N, C-alpha and C positions, 0 to 999 in steps of 0.2 A: 398604178401613178396616183400619187395622192394630190389632193386640193391644191397643196400649197405649191405645188411644180407648175399649175397653169396660170396662175393670177399673177397680176403683178408685183413684185416687193411690197411689204408693209411700210409704211412712212408714217410720222410723228407730226401731227396738225394740233392745230390750236383754235379756239373760236375765232373768227375772223378771219384768219386765214384762206387766200384764195388757195385752191388745190387744183392741181392738173393732172388728169387721169389718164395713166398708161392704157394703152391696150393688151389687154390679157393674148396668151398665145393661144394657137389654132387649136382645135381638137380634132383628134384622126380617129376614125374607128374602122373596122369592117364589115360591111354591109354583106349580107348574104339573103338571095330572094330565096324565099323559101320555096322550094319542089322544083326550080329550074336549074340549081348547080351552080348558078351565076354568083360571083364574089367581086366586089370592088373597094376598094379604099378610096374613102370620102374625107374630106377636109370641111370643119365648120369653121368660120373663120368669126373673130368677136367683133361685135360692133366695137368706131372709134369713138369709147365714151362710154357713160353710164346714163340709166334712166331710174327715176323716183319711184317708177312703180312697177312692180314685180312684173305683171303682164307684158312689160317693154312698151308700155302706152307713153304718150306724153312726148316731153323736147329730149332727146338724145343730147348729152352734157359731156362737154368737153373741160372744162373750168368751173368749179364751185366754189363758193364762198361758204365757208362753217358759219352757220348760225345756230345749230341747235345738235342734238343728237340725231343721228340719221343714218338710213341706211340706204347707201345706191345698188343699184343692179345690174350686173353683166348679162349681153343677151350673144350667142352664138347663133348663126345662120348658116344654112346651107346656098352654094353657090345658085341653084336652081331647085324648084321644088320636085323633089324625087319621092316622095312621103314622108320625108323623115323633118321632124321640127324638133328643136332644142333650145332651149331658155334658162341661162341661168340667172 
């Protein structure tokens, strides 16, 4: 799977524009419990917005006004803690 297939479509925007953030698609993976033989297919849902910080801290933003060159971060979370954590 390429990164392009999971992210929202790219859009052109300009300084001062207000951008509404589309939610990225869910990620699916097969989880294997080592030594137990148990397998499960799990879904990681993307948060509904973007973060300004790579660690997912701060406010979750659904709309942003472009005032400088910026990087926004997506975050995928499992429905409940199962020993797996993923952030984009």
